[in-house]
C-alpha positions in Angstrom: 82.8 233.0 111.0 80.2 230.4 111.9 76.6 231.2 110.9 74.2 231.4 113.8 71.7 228.8 114.2 68.3 230.3 113.1 65.3 229.2 115.3 61.9 230.4 114.5 59.0 230.9 117.0 55.8 232.6 117.6 54.6 234.9 120.3 53.6 232.1 122.7 54.5 231.1 126.2 55.6 227.7 125.2 58.5 229.3 123.4 59.9 230.0 126.8 62.7 227.4 126.8 64.2 228.9 123.7 64.0 232.5 125.1 65.5 231.3 128.4 68.3 229.4 126.8 69.2 232.5 124.9 68.8 235.0 127.6 70.5 233.0 130.3 73.5 232.1 128.2 72.8 228.4 127.9 73.4 228.3 124.2 76.6 230.4 124.7 77.7 227.9 127.4 77.4 225.1 124.8 79.5 227.1 122.3 76.8 227.8 119.9 75.3 231.1 118.6 71.5 231.1 118.2 69.5 233.7 116.4 65.8 233.8 117.4 63.5 234.7 114.6 59.9 235.8 115.6 57.4 234.9 112.9 53.8 236.0 112.5 52.1 232.6 111.8 52.6 228.9 111.7 52.5 228.9 107.9 55.5 231.1 107.8 57.3 228.8 110.3 56.6 225.7 108.3 57.5 227.4 104.9 60.8 228.8 106.1 61.8 225.5 107.8 60.8 223.5 104.7 63.0 225.6 102.4 66.0 226.0 104.8 65.4 229.6 105.7 65.2 228.5 109.3 67.3 225.7 110.7 65.0 224.9 113.6 61.6 226.0 114.9 59.2 225.8 117.8 56.7 223.8 115.9 53.2 222.2 116.1 53.8 218.5 115.9 50.8 217.8 113.6 52.2 220.5 111.2 55.5 218.9 111.1 54.0 215.5 110.4 51.7 216.9 107.8 54.5 218.7 106.0 56.5 215.5 105.8 53.5 213.6 104.6 53.2 216.1 101.6 49.8 217.5 102.9 50.9 221.1 102.2 52.9 220.7 99.0 56.0 218.7 98.2 57.1 216.4 101.1 59.2 218.4 103.5 62.4 217.0 105.2 62.0 217.6 109.0 62.9 215.8 112.1 61.6 216.1 115.6 64.3 215.1 118.2 62.6 216.8 121.1 59.1 217.7 122.5 59.1 221.1 124.0 55.9 221.5 126.1 52.7 219.9 127.3 49.4 221.5 127.8 48.7 225.2 127.6 45.8 225.6 125.1 42.3 226.9 125.9 38.9 226.8 124.1 37.5 230.2 124.4 34.0 231.5 123.5 32.6 235.1 123.2 31.0 236.7 126.3 27.5 236.4 124.7 27.9 232.7 124.0 29.3 232.2 127.6 26.3 234.0 129.0 23.9 231.9 127.0 25.6 228.7 128.3 25.2 229.6 132.0 22.3 227.3 132.7 23.6 225.6 135.8 25.1 222.5 134.2 28.8 222.4 135.1 29.8 220.4 132.0 30.9 222.7 129.2 30.5 220.3 126.3 26.8 219.5 126.5 26.0 223.1 127.0 28.0 224.2 124.0 26.7 221.3 121.8 23.1 222.3 122.6 24.0 225.9 121.7 25.5 224.8 118.4 22.4 222.9 117.5 20.2 225.8 118.1 22.1 228.1 115.7 20.6 228.9 112.3 24.1 228.9 110.7 27.4 227.3 111.5 29.3 229.4 114.2 32.8 230.2 113.2 35.6 229.0 115.4 39.3 229.8 114.9 42.3 227.5 115.3 45.9 228.6 114.8 46.5 226.2 111.8 44.6 223.4 110.2 47.3 221.0 111.1 47.5 221.9 114.8 47.1 220.2 118.1 44.4 222.8 118.7 42.4 221.8 115.8 42.7 218.1 116.4 41.8 218.4 120.1 38.8 220.7 119.4 37.5 218.3 116.8 38.1 215.3 119.1 36.3 216.9 122.0 33.3 217.9 119.9 33.1 214.6 118.1 33.2 212.7 121.5 30.1 214.5 122.4 28.2 213.7 119.2 29.0 216.7 117.1 30.4 216.7 113.6 33.1 219.4 113.4 32.8 219.6 109.6 29.0 220.3 109.8 28.3 221.9 113.1 31.0 224.6 113.1 32.9 226.5 110.5 36.7 226.4 111.2 39.0 229.3 110.2 42.6 229.7 110.7 43.9 232.9 112.5 47.4 233.4 113.9 47.5 233.1 117.7 48.4 236.6 118.5 45.3 237.9 116.6 42.6 235.6 117.8 41.6 237.9 120.7 41.2 240.9 118.4 39.0 238.7 116.1 36.9 237.5 119.0 36.5 241.0 120.3 35.3 242.4 116.9 32.7 239.5 116.6 34.3 237.9 113.5 34.5 234.6 115.3 32.4 232.9 117.9 35.3 231.4 119.7 38.9 230.0 119.3 41.3 227.4 120.4 44.8 228.8 120.9 47.8 228.5 123.2 48.8 230.6 126.1 48.7 233.4 126.9 45.8 234.2 124.5 43.0 232.5 126.4 43.9 234.4 129.6 44.3 237.6 127.6 40.8 237.3 126.2 39.4 237.1 129.7 41.5 240.0 131.1 40.5 242.1 128.1 36.7 241.1 128.5 36.7 239.7 124.9 35.6 236.3 125.9 35.6 233.5 128.4 37.7 230.3 128.7 35.3 227.3 128.4 37.9 224.6 129.0 41.6 223.9 129.0 42.7 221.3 126.5 44.5 219.3 129.3 40.9 218.4 130.4 40.5 216.6 127.0 44.0 214.9 127.0 45.8 215.3 130.3 49.2 216.9 129.8 48.9 216.4 126.0 52.0 217.0 123.9 51.9 220.5 122.6 54.9 222.2 120.9 58.1 220.4 119.7 61.5 221.4 118.6 61.7 220.7 114.9 64.8 220.8 112.7 65.3 220.9 108.9 66.7 217.4 108.3 69.5 218.6 106.0 70.8 220.9 108.8 70.5 218.3 111.5 72.4 215.8 109.4 75.1 218.3 108.5 75.6 219.6 112.0 75.4 216.7 114.5 77.6 218.4 117.0 75.7 221.7 117.1 72.4 219.8 117.2 73.7 217.8 120.2 74.8 221.0 122.0 71.6 222.9 121.2 69.4 220.0 122.5 71.6 220.0 125.8 70.9 223.8 126.2 67.2 223.4 125.6 66.9 220.5 128.1 68.5 222.7 130.8 66.2 225.5 129.9 63.1 223.3 130.2 64.1 222.3 133.7 64.3 226.0 134.7 60.9 226.7 133.0 59.2 224.1 135.1 60.3 225.7 138.4 57.5 227.9 139.9 60.1 230.2 141.6 61.5 231.0 138.2 58.1 232.0 136.7 58.2 235.7 137.5 61.6 236.2 135.9 60.6 234.1 132.9 57.3 236.0 132.4 59.4 239.2 132.4 61.7 237.7 129.7 58.7 236.9 127.6 57.4 240.5 128.0 60.6 242.0 126.7 59.6 244.8 124.2 62.4 243.8 122.0 61.3 240.1 122.1 57.9 238.4 122.3 56.1 241.4 124.0 53.8 239.0 125.8 51.6 240.3 128.7 53.3 239.6 131.9 50.3 238.7 134.0 48.9 236.3 131.4 52.2 234.7 130.7 52.8 234.2 134.5 49.3 232.5 134.8 50.3 229.9 132.2 53.7 229.0 133.7 54.1 226.3 136.3 52.8 227.5 139.6 50.6 230.1 137.9 46.9 230.7 138.4 45.7 230.1 134.9 43.2 227.3 134.0 45.8 225.7 131.8 49.3 225.4 133.1 52.2 224.3 130.8 54.7 221.6 131.6 58.1 221.9 130.0 60.2 219.2 131.8 58.3 217.1 134.3 56.4 214.0 133.0 59.1 213.7 130.4 57.7 216.6 128.5 61.0 216.7 126.5 60.4 213.2 125.0 59.2 212.9 121.4 56.9 209.8 121.9 56.3 207.7 118.7 52.8 206.9 120.1 51.9 210.6 120.2 52.9 211.1 116.5 50.8 208.1 115.5 47.8 209.5 117.4 48.1 212.8 115.5 48.4 211.0 112.2 45.5 208.8 113.0 43.4 211.8 113.6 44.3 213.2 110.2 43.2 209.9 108.7 39.9 210.1 110.7 39.0 213.5 109.2 40.0 212.5 105.7 43.1 214.6 105.4 45.6 211.7 105.1 45.1 208.5 103.0 44.2 205.6 105.2 46.7 203.4 103.4 49.6 205.6 104.7 52.2 203.7 106.8 51.5 205.8 110.0 54.2 204.0 112.0 56.8 204.5 109.3 56.0 208.1 108.9 56.1 208.7 112.7 59.5 206.9 113.0 61.0 209.0 110.1 59.9 212.3 111.8 60.1 211.6 115.6 63.8 210.9 116.3 64.4 210.3 120.0 67.7 208.7 118.9 69.0 212.2 118.2 68.0 213.4 121.7 69.3 210.4 123.7 73.0 211.5 123.9 71.9 214.9 125.2 69.6 213.4 127.7 72.3 211.1 128.9 74.9 213.9 129.1 72.7 216.1 131.2 71.7 213.2 133.4 67.9 213.7 133.0 67.0 210.0 132.2 64.0 208.9 134.1 64.5 205.8 136.3 62.9 203.5 133.7 65.4 204.6 131.0 64.6 206.2 127.6 63.8 202.9 125.7 61.1 201.9 128.2 59.6 205.4 127.7 59.2 204.8 123.9 57.1 201.7 124.7 54.9 203.4 127.3 54.6 206.9 125.7 54.5 208.2 129.3 50.9 209.6 129.2 47.5 208.1 128.3 46.2 208.9 124.9 42.6 209.7 124.2 40.7 206.5 123.7 39.3 205.2 120.4 35.9 204.1 121.7 34.2 206.9 119.8 35.6 205.8 116.4 33.8 203.7 113.8 35.4 201.4 111.4 35.8 204.2 108.8 37.4 206.5 111.3 34.4 208.8 111.9 32.7 209.0 115.2 29.7 206.9 116.0 26.3 208.6 116.1 
């Protein structure tokens, strides 16, 4: 009997395409059996994927790149043939901090930076992993305003599903995490959303679908079928009329157990400050330029050797060639065609005007 394909994920709204593909029979229609494995942290996801205990996972793109660069142990063998979502994260602060920032200035960053400079010790902010979109975007946003994330805040790592409790108990001043946790913080009166990360980088790449390279190489037909199923699920997840049913799937007590209202707010057509895109704007495409930007930020903060061949590493991990047959088969090519997308990267990247020659921001 064929072993099921093991896909790891966390309790987050942007896991929706995998949940939908499983619940709506899209994997079954492709003749594949998928087992969803819910993990407690990104570290668990990365470790299990590295050592082949998972075949694939909903993954943080910077974490996949960092693992393949050898930044968390021996170099991992992973490939990213598909991007899964765009946007969806929020920077949240405690109610006390939010109240102190209410000075009439509508711009959140200057108010927060002024507050940071007034503190006798570094406030503690949580991110979901050191090598996360959340950490890189939070750092980029603070540094663009003149702060130094290594000196002006203390950064700690907390799994996304526990950040609200940490904020409520006062062990952190704020966090940057994915949906639904920013909305949950507000609904539970634990904190206030300061800004959605799509205000930093519009429709930024967020989660990807990452595979153990050995599994992908050994199972090209199953990989192709799985990618086709997820592409179809992404289309459904982007339809506002599907949002209530998808939120209900995410709330399944035998599944992710996410709060219905907060999940609904983050789905397309929802009322949340940060809406996730799953298909539109070519959200499925793993752009080389995005990978290079993430790697460049790792160089900027001294995590990655500046002599690293960023383009070579990005090309080894980001593999749109593995996705192209599935995109063609399902007829979701944009008018420009897939090769043209690789050149344009679809979306604007945050500019480099705040960078100095050594990669740190100018003062």
